[in-house]
BAVEX-53209 format. One record per atom (N, C-alpha, C): z negated, x negated, y negated. Coordinates in steps of 0.1 Angstrom, whole numbers, padded with zeros to 4 digits, always signed. Layout:
BAVEX-53209
ZXY
...
***
This chain:
BAVEX-53209
-1053-1238-0089
-1051-1253-0087
-1039-1256-0096
-1041-1266-0104
-1030-1270-0113
-1021-1281-0106
-1008-1280-0110
-0999-1290-0104
-0996-1301-0114
-1001-1313-0112
-1001-1323-0123
-0995-1336-0117
-0990-1344-0125
-0985-1358-0121
-0997-1367-0123
-1001-1375-0113
-1013-1384-0114
-1008-1398-0112
-1014-1407-0120
-1012-1421-0120
-1022-1427-0110
-1018-1434-0100
-1027-1440-0090
-1021-1453-0084
-1029-1464-0086
-1026-1477-0080
-1011-1481-0081
-1005-1481-0093
-0992-1485-0095
-0981-1476-0091
-0985-1464-0086
-0974-1454-0082
-0977-1441-0090
-0966-1435-0095
-0967-1422-0101
-0965-1411-0090
-0976-1404-0086
-0974-1394-0076
-0970-1381-0082
-0958-1378-0082
-0952-1366-0088
-0956-1354-0079
-0960-1343-0085
-0966-1332-0078
-0958-1328-0065
-0965-1324-0055
-0959-1320-0042
-0962-1306-0040
-0952-1298-0037
-0953-1284-0035
-0946-1280-0022
-0953-1272-0013
-0947-1268+0000
-0933-1262-0002
-0923-1268+0005
-0910-1262+0004
-0901-1270-0006
-0907-1278-0015
-0899-1285-0024
-0897-1300-0021
-0905-1305-0012
-0903-1319-0007
-0904-1330-0017
-0913-1329-0027
-0915-1340-0037
-0921-1352-0029
-0917-1364-0032
-0923-1376-0026
-0928-1385-0037
-0939-1393-0034
-0944-1402-0044
-0934-1411-0049
-0934-1414-0062
-0924-1423-0068
-0931-1435-0073
-0929-1447-0067
-0936-1459-0071
-0932-1464-0085
-0940-1471-0091
-0938-1476-0104
-0925-1484-0105
-0922-1492-0095
-0909-1500-0095
-0897-1491-0096
-0898-1479-0088
-0886-1470-0088
-0885-1463-0102
-0897-1460-0107
-0897-1453-0120
-0891-1463-0131
-0895-1475-0130
-0890-1485-0140
-0875-1487-0139
-0869-1487-0127
-0855-1488-0125
-0848-1476-0131
-0854-1464-0129
-0847-1452-0134
-0848-1452-0150
-0859-1457-0155
-0860-1457-0170
-0850-1467-0176
-0845-1477-0169
-0835-1486-0174
-0822-1479-0177
-0820-1468-0168
-0807-1461-0170
-0808-1450-0181
-0820-1445-0183
-0822-1434-0193
-0836-1434-0197
-0839-1433-0210
-0853-1432-0214
-0861-1421-0207
-0873-1424-0203
-0881-1414-0196
-0885-1403-0206
-0887-1391-0200
-0892-1380-0208
-0903-1373-0200
-0913-1368-0207
-0924-1360-0201
-0922-1346-0205
-0920-1337-0195
-0918-1323-0197
-0930-1316-0191
-0937-1308-0199
-0948-1300-0195
-0945-1285-0195
-0947-1279-0183
-0945-1265-0181
-0959-1258-0181
-0960-1247-0188
-0972-1239-0188
-0968-1225-0182
-0973-1221-0171
-0969-1209-0165
-0979-1198-0167
-0975-1186-0169
-0984-1175-0171
-0990-1170-0157
-0998-1160-0158
-1005-1155-0146
-0996-1145-0139
-1000-1141-0127
-0992-1131-0120
-0990-1118-0128
-0979-1112-0126
-0975-1101-0136
-0969-1089-0129
-0957-1089-0126
-0949-1077-0123
-0947-1074-0108
-0952-1082-0099
-0950-1080-0085
-0939-1089-0080
-0936-1089-0067
-0927-1099-0060
-0914-1099-0067
-0909-1111-0069
-0896-1113-0074
-0894-1111-0089
-0904-1107-0097
-0903-1104-0111
-0914-1112-0119
-0910-1117-0130
-0919-1125-0138
-0927-1135-0130
-0919-1142-0121
-0925-1152-0113
-0926-1165-0121
-0936-1165-0130
-0937-1176-0140
-0939-1190-0133
-0949-1190-0124
-0952-1203-0117
-0941-1208-0108
-0936-1199-0100
-0925-1203-0091
-0913-1207-0099
-0910-1200-0110
-0898-1204-0118
-0900-1218-0125
-0912-1221-0130
-0915-1234-0135
-0914-1245-0125
-0919-1242-0113
-0918-1252-0103
-0904-1255-0099
-0895-1245-0099
-0881-1247-0095
-0874-1255-0106
-0876-1252-0118
-0870-1259-0129
-0875-1274-0130
-0888-1275-0128
-0893-1289-0128
-0888-1297-0117
-0886-1291-0105
-0880-1298-0094
-0866-1304-0097
-0858-1295-0103
-0844-1299-0106
-0844-1310-0116
-0852-1309-0126
-0853-1319-0137
-0856-1333-0131
-0866-1333-0122
-0870-1346-0116
-0860-1351-0107
-0853-1343-0100
-0844-1347-0090
-0831-1353-0096
-0827-1347-0108
-0814-1350-0114
-0814-1357-0127
-0825-1359-0133
-0826-1366-0146
-0835-1378-0145
-0829-1390-0142
-0836-1402-0140
-0847-1404-0151
-0859-1408-0148
-0869-1411-0157
-0877-1399-0162
-0873-1387-0158
-0880-1375-0163
-0892-1372-0153
-0903-1369-0159
-0915-1365-0152
-0918-1351-0156
-0921-1342-0147
-0925-1328-0150
-0938-1325-0145
-0946-1318-0153
-0959-1314-0149
-0960-1299-0151
-0966-1292-0142
-0967-1277-0142
-0982-1273-0143
-0986-1267-0154
-0999-1262-0155
-0999-1247-0151
-1007-1244-0141
-1007-1231-0135
-1016-1220-0142
-1010-1209-0145
-1018-1197-0149
-1025-1199-0163
-1018-1204-0173
-1023-1204-0186
-1026-1217-0193
-1032-1216-0204
-1035-1228-0213
-1043-1238-0204
-1039-1251-0205
-1047-1261-0197
-1062-1261-0200
-1069-1262-0189
-1084-1263-0191
-1088-1275-0200
-1079-1286-0199
-1082-1298-0207
-1078-1296-0222
-1072-1285-0225
-1069-1282-0239
-1057-1289-0244
-1056-1291-0257
-1044-1297-0263
-1042-1312-0258
-1053-1318-0254
-1052-1332-0249
-1042-1333-0237
-1042-1323-0229
-1033-1323-0217
-1018-1323-0221
-1015-1319-0233
-1001-1318-0238
-0997-1330-0246
-1006-1338-0250
-1003-1350-0258
-0994-1359-0250
-0984-1365-0257
-0975-1374-0251
-0963-1366-0244
-0963-1353-0245
-0951-1346-0240
-0940-1347-0249
-0928-1347-0244
-0916-1347-0252
-0911-1332-0254
-0915-1324-0245
-0912-1309-0246
-0922-1301-0238
-0924-1289-0243
-0933-1280-0236
-0925-1267-0233
-0925-1262-0220
-0918-1250-0216
-0929-1240-0213
-0928-1228-0220
-0938-1217-0218
-0931-1205-0212
-0935-1201-0200
-0930-1190-0192
-0942-1181-0189
-0943-1170-0196
-0955-1162-0194
-0953-1148-0199
-0962-1139-0197
-0962-1126-0203
-0965-1128-0218
-0959-1119-0226
-0961-1121-0241
-0968-1110-0248
-0963-1107-0260
-0970-1097-0268
-0984-1102-0272
-0994-1093-0271
-1008-1097-0274
-1014-1105-0263
-1008-1106-0251
-1013-1114-0240
-1007-1128-0240
-0999-1131-0249
-0992-1144-0249
-1002-1155-0249
-1001-1165-0240
-1011-1176-0238
-1012-1185-0251
-1002-1185-0260
-1003-1193-0272
-1011-1186-0283
-1012-1173-0282
-1019-1166-0294
-1032-1172-0298
-1041-1175-0288
-1054-1180-0293
-1054-1195-0297
-1042-1202-0296
-1041-1216-0298
-1031-1220-0309
-1027-1210-0317
-1016-1213-0327
-1019-1225-0336
-1031-1226-0341
-1033-1237-0350
-1033-1251-0343
-1039-1252-0332
-1039-1265-0325
-1026-1268-0319
-1018-1258-0314
-1005-1260-0309
-0995-1264-0320
-0998-1259-0332
-0989-1263-0344
-0991-1278-0346
-1002-1284-0343
-1004-1299-0345
-0993-1306-0336
-0992-1301-0324
-0982-1307-0315
-0968-1305-0320
-0965-1293-0325
-0951-1290-0330
-0948-1299-0342
-0958-1302-0350
-0955-1310-0362
-0953-1325-0358
-0956-1328-0346
-0952-1342-0341
-0938-1343-0336
-0931-1331-0337
-0917-1331-0332
-0915-1328-0318
-0925-1323-0311
-0924-1320-0297
-0915-1307-0295
-0906-1307-0285
-0898-1296-0283
-0905-1284-0277
-0900-1272-0279
-0907-1260-0273
-0896-1251-0268
-0897-1247-0255
-0888-1236-0249
-0897-1225-0245
-0893-1213-0248
-0900-1201-0244
-0891-1192-0236
-0895-1188-0224
-0886-1180-0215
-0891-1166-0213
-0881-1157-0213
-0883-1143-0211
-0894-1137-0220
-0904-1130-0213
-0914-1123-0221
-0922-1133-0230
-0920-1146-0227
-0927-1156-0235
-0921-1158-0249
-0910-1151-0252
-0905-1151-0265
-0911-1140-0274
-0919-1131-0268
-0925-1120-0276
-0939-1124-0280
-0942-1123-0293
-0955-1124-0299
-0956-1114-0310
-0969-1110-0314
-0970-1101-0324
-0965-1105-0338
-0960-1096-0345
-0956-1099-0359
-0967-1104-0367
-0965-1113-0377
-0975-1118-0385
-0977-1133-0382
-0989-1138-0381
-0991-1152-0379
-0984-1158-0366
-0985-1151-0355
-0978-1156-0343
-0963-1156-0345
-0957-1145-0350
-0943-1144-0352
-0938-1155-0362
-0945-1157-0373
-0941-1167-0382
-0941-1181-0376
-0951-1183-0367
-0951-1196-0360
-0939-1198-0351
-0935-1187-0344
-0924-1188-0336
-0911-1190-0344
-0910-1184-0355
-0898-1187-0364
-0897-1201-0367
-0908-1208-0370
-0908-1222-0373
-0905-1230-0361
-0911-1227-0349
-0911-1235-0337
-0898-1234-0330
-0893-1221-0328
-0881-1220-0319
-0870-1211-0326
-0872-1207-0339
-0862-1201-0347
-0861-1186-0346
-0868-1180-0336
-0867-1165-0334
-0877-1161-0324
-0879-1147-0324
-0888-1142-0314
-0885-1127-0312
-0891-1121-0302
-0891-1107-0299
-0901-1100-0308
-0897-1091-0317
-0906-1084-0326
-0906-1069-0322
-0918-1065-0318
-0919-1051-0314
-0915-1041-0325
-0908-1030-0322
-0903-1020-0331
-0891-1026-0339
-0885-1037-0334
-0873-1043-0340
-0864-1047-0328
-0869-1054-0319
-0862-1059-0307
-0864-1049-0296
-0855-1050-0285
-0855-1041-0274
-0854-1049-0261
-0858-1042-0250
-0859-1049-0237
-0853-1042-0225
-0840-1037-0227
-0834-1030-0215
-0830-1039-0204
-0828-1033-0192
-0822-1040-0181
-0807-1037-0181
-0799-1047-0181
-0784-1045-0181
-0777-1058-0177
-0764-1056-0174
-0756-1067-0170
-0748-1072-0182
-0753-1084-0186
-0746-1090-0198
-0735-1099-0194
-0724-1099-0201
-0712-1107-0198
-0711-1118-0209
-0711-1130-0205
-0710-1142-0214
-0696-1148-0213
-0688-1147-0223
-0674-1152-0222
-0671-1165-0230
-0678-1167-0241
-0676-1179-0249
-0689-1185-0252
-0688-1198-0255
-0701-1206-0258
-0698-1216-0269
-0709-1220-0276
-0707-1229-0288
-0704-1243-0283
-0699-1251-0292
-0697-1265-0289
-0710-1272-0292
-0719-1271-0282
-0732-1276-0283
-0736-1282-0270
-0745-1293-0270
-0749-1299-0257
-0755-1290-0247
-0762-1279-0252
-0769-1270-0243
-0758-1262-0235
-0746-1261-0240
-0736-1253-0233
-0727-1261-0224
-0730-1274-0222
-0722-1282-0214
-0722-1278-0199
-0710-1277-0194
-0709-1273-0180
-0710-1258-0177
-0712-1250-0188
-0714-1235-0186
-0700-1229-0186
-0698-1220-0176
-0685-1213-0175
-0688-1198-0177
-0679-1190-0181
-0681-1176-0182
-0688-1169-0170
-0698-1161-0173
-0705-1155-0162
-0711-1142-0166
-0715-1134-0157
-0722-1121-0160
-0733-1119-0150
-0744-1114-0155
-0756-1113-0146
-0765-1102-0151
-0771-1095-0142
-0780-1084-0145
-0794-1089-0147
-0801-1086-0158
-0814-1090-0160
-0820-1081-0171
-0832-1083-0174
-0839-1077-0186
-0836-1085-0198
-0824-1084-0203
-0820-1092-0215
-0825-1085-0228
-0834-1092-0234
-0838-1087-0247
-0827-1089-0258
-0827-1081-0268
-0818-1084-0279
-0823-1078-0292
-0815-1080-0303
-0819-1076-0316
-0832-1084-0320
-0831-1097-0317
-0843-1105-0320
-0845-1107-0335
-0857-1111-0338
-0860-1115-0352
-0858-1130-0353
-0848-1133-0362
-0845-1147-0364
-0848-1152-0378
-0848-1165-0380
-0850-1170-0394
-0839-1164-0403
-0843-1164-0416
-0834-1159-0426
-0821-1167-0426
-0810-1159-0425
-0796-1165-0425
-0794-1174-0413
-0802-1173-0403
-0801-1181-0391
-0802-1196-0394
-0809-1199-0404
-0810-1213-0408
-0815-1222-0396
-0807-1232-0393
-0811-1241-0382
-0810-1235-0368
-0805-1223-0367
-0804-1216-0354
-0790-1215-0349
-0788-1219-0336
-0774-1218-0330
-0775-1209-0318
-0769-1197-0318
-0768-1189-0306
-0761-1196-0295
-0766-1195-0282
-0759-1201-0271
-0754-1191-0260
-0761-1180-0260
-0757-1168-0251
-0757-1156-0260
-0745-1150-0261
-0743-1138-0269
-0735-1128-0262
-0737-1115-0264
-0730-1105-0257
-0731-1092-0265
-0722-1082-0261
-0722-1069-0268
-0729-1059-0258
-0741-1055-0261
-0748-1046-0252
-0741-1032-0252
-0740-1026-0241
-0734-1012-0241
-0744-1002-0247
-0738-0991-0251
-0747-0980-0257
-0758-0975-0248
-0755-0976-0235
-0765-0970-0225
-0778-0979-0225
-0777-0991-0231
-0790-0998-0232
-0800-0992-0241
-0796-0982-0249
-0805-0976-0258
-0807-0961-0255
-0806-0958-0242
-0808-0944-0238
-0823-0939-0239
-0832-0949-0239
-0846-0945-0240
-0849-0941-0255
-0860-0932-0256
-0864-0929-0270
-0869-0940-0278
-0870-0939-0291
-0876-0950-0299
-0890-0953-0295
-0893-0966-0295
-0907-0970-0291
-0908-0985-0295
-0920-0991-0292
-0922-1005-0295
-0912-1015-0289
-0907-1011-0277
-0897-1020-0270
-0884-1014-0267
-0883-1001-0269
-0872-0993-0263
-0861-0990-0273
-0864-0989-0286
-0854-0985-0296
-0860-0983-0309
-0851-0983-0319
-0855-0981-0333
-0842-0979-0341
-0843-0973-0353
-0831-0970-0361
-0823-0983-0364
-0829-0994-0366
-0821-1006-0370
-0813-1011-0358
-0818-1011-0346
-0811-1016-0335
-0800-1006-0331
-0802-0993-0332
-0792-0983-0329
-0780-0984-0339
-0783-0987-0351
-0773-0989-0361
-0764-1002-0358
-0771-1012-0354
-0764-1025-0351
-0755-1023-0339
-0759-1016-0329
-0751-1015-0317
-0739-1005-0320
-0742-0994-0328
-0731-0985-0331
-0720-0992-0339
-0724-1002-0347
-0714-1010-0355
-0708-1021-0347
-0712-1023-0334
-0706-1033-0325
-0710-1047-0328
-0722-1049-0334
-0726-1063-0338
-0731-1070-0325
-0726-1082-0324
-0729-1090-0312
-0744-1094-0313
-0750-1095-0301
-0764-1098-0300
-0767-1111-0293
-0776-1119-0298
-0779-1132-0293
-0791-1132-0283
-0789-1136-0271
-0798-1135-0261
-0805-1148-0257
-0799-1159-0262
-0805-1172-0260
-0800-1181-0272
-0809-1190-0276
-0805-1197-0288
-0813-1210-0288
-0808-1220-0297
-0815-1232-0299
-0818-1233-0314
-0828-1241-0318
-0831-1242-0332
-0836-1256-0335
-0833-1261-0347
-0838-1274-0352
-0848-1271-0363
-0859-1280-0363
-0869-1279-0372
-0868-1290-0383
-0873-1288-0395
-0873-1299-0405
-0880-1311-0400
-0890-1310-0392
-0898-1322-0387
-0890-1329-0376
-0878-1325-0373
-0871-1331-0362
-0872-1325-0349
-0882-1316-0347
-0884-1310-0334
-0873-1300-0331
-0873-1295-0319
-0862-1286-0314
-0869-1275-0306
-0862-1263-0307
-0867-1252-0300
-0856-1244-0292
-0861-1236-0282
-0851-1229-0274
-0858-1216-0270
-0851-1205-0272
-0855-1192-0268
-0845-1186-0258
-0850-1181-0247
-0842-1175-0236
-0848-1162-0232
-0840-1151-0234
-0846-1138-0231
-0845-1134-0216
-0836-1140-0208
-0835-1137-0194
-0847-1143-0186
-0847-1140-0173
-0857-1145-0165
-0866-1135-0159
-0863-1122-0160
-0872-1112-0154
-0871-1113-0139
-0859-1115-0134
-0857-1115-0119
-0856-1130-0114
-0865-1133-0106
-0866-1147-0101
-0854-1152-0094
-0847-1143-0087
-0835-1147-0079
-0824-1151-0089
-0825-1148-0101
-0814-1152-0111
-0814-1167-0113
-0824-1174-0109
-0824-1189-0110
-0814-1194-0100
-0810-1186-0090
-0800-1190-0081
-0785-1190-0086
-0783-1184-0098
-0770-1185-0105
-0769-1198-0112
-0758-1205-0108
-0756-1219-0113
-0755-1220-0128
-0748-1211-0135
-0747-1211-0149
-0760-1208-0156
-0767-1197-0151
-0780-1193-0157
-0790-1204-0156
-0791-1211-0145
-0800-1222-0143
-0796-1234-0151
-0784-1238-0151
-0779-1250-0158
-0782-1249-0173
-0779-1237-0179
-0781-1236-0193
-0796-1239-0197
-0805-1234-0189
-0819-1236-0192
-0823-1250-0190
-0818-1257-0179
-0821-1271-0177
-0815-1279-0188
-0803-1276-0192
-0797-1283-0204
-0805-1282-0216
-0810-1270-0219
-0818-1268-0231
-0831-1275-0230
-0838-1276-0219
-0850-1284-0218
-0848-1299-0221
-0837-1304-0216
-0833-1318-0219
-0831-1320-0233
-0824-1310-0239
-0820-1311-0254
-0832-1311-0263
-0841-1301-0260
-0853-1300-0269
-0862-1312-0267
-0861-1319-0256
-0869-1332-0254
-0862-1344-0260
-0851-1341-0268
-0844-1352-0274
-0836-1361-0264
-0834-1355-0252
-0826-1363-0242
-0811-1360-0244
-0804-1368-0236
-0789-1366-0236
-0785-1357-0225
-0779-1346-0228
-0774-1337-0218
-0762-1343-0211
-0761-1344-0198
-0749-1349-0191
-0737-1342-0196
-0725-1349-0195
-0713-1343-0199
-0710-1330-0193
-0713-1328-0180
-0710-1315-0174
-0723-1307-0171
-0733-1310-0179
-0746-1303-0178
-0755-1309-0167
-0767-1305-0167
-0777-1310-0158
-0773-1305-0144
-0770-1314-0134
-0766-1310-0121
-0778-1305-0113
-0776-1295-0104
-0786-1291-0095
-0780-1283-0084
-0785-1285-0072
-0779-1278-0060
-0783-1263-0061
-0774-1254-0057
-0778-1240-0057
-0790-1238-0048
-0800-1231-0052
-0812-1229-0044
-0809-1221-0031
-0815-1225-0020
-0814-1217-0008
-0824-1205-0010
-0822-1195-0001
-0831-1184-0002
-0846-1188+0000
-0848-1198+0009
-0861-1203+0011
-0867-1210-0002
-0858-1216-0010
-0863-1222-0022
-0868-1211-0032
-0860-1200-0033
-0863-1190-0042
-0876-1182-0038
-0878-1181-0025
-0889-1174-0020
-0902-1182-0020
-0901-1195-0022
-0913-1204-0022
-0921-1202-0034
-0934-1203-0033
-0944-1204-0044
-0946-1191-0052
-0940-1180-0048
-0942-1168-0056
-0956-1163-0055
-0960-1156-0066
-0974-1151-0067
-0977-1140-0057
-0967-1133-0053
-0969-1121-0044
-0962-1123-0031
-0967-1117-0020
-0961-1118-0007
-0948-1110-0007
-0938-1114+0001
-0926-1107+0002
-0928-1094+0009
-0923-1083+0003
-0926-1069+0009
-0919-1069+0023
-0925-1062+0032
-0919-1060+0045
-0908-1049+0044
-0898-1051+0052
-0886-1042+0051
-0890-1029+0058
***
């Protein structure tokens, strides 16, 4: 069942999900909000169930982010397509200001079969954010597309995917970093990403120095390679989240965290992604970042693909 915003008899019925408390928003209320800030349409595409409870919770994560955008950014409407490419095809994405893709990647990435048609949308200047495994696509045509669309991607046998606690101490003078304070959090933070030549149009927003123990595994498609070992031995900082600008005016965002669903409960972690979604949609990020209440445990447990394990 897809979670969509439906227009009906003068009211925009924004999607309702158990535990999130969405209420129908009448056209008059929407019009009032739009007077304060131009409306934006954000489309989320969530991948299928993946790693088990609390991990790669694509759909629950999209619902949580969509909830906070609608609650805290006047005029914003969010739609969540569940478990892959919309049945309606590209037509379902037309009119979007930004698309957020949170899914398993590599050869299973939901955009792989739709590169040419999705490129039509990108050439219209629509923003694109890819979260966690959603930043990995095969080298070649998919990788080249991601370089154009979001400025970088996870390239097998070049990038790595260890689980480690990254410390973020400084941030760029960029709207996406508004309201972000130094923080540290354990996740499956990918690094040694493949970026555009000379980082053209790319601005790192989360960077850290991975410890040597992140390369304890033998070399493999995701675990290590001579190039990454050399970079870490030389102490080169690694970029774990970034924004990019395209010549067509479109914007992109890559975020390598998001393996653990509970990390959306960290205010800095969550705020940075919300900021980025607003920015790629050509919206104005609030001075102190997109506000949102810290999720309760019940919020984080809601809508997950798998049942909570018994203790």
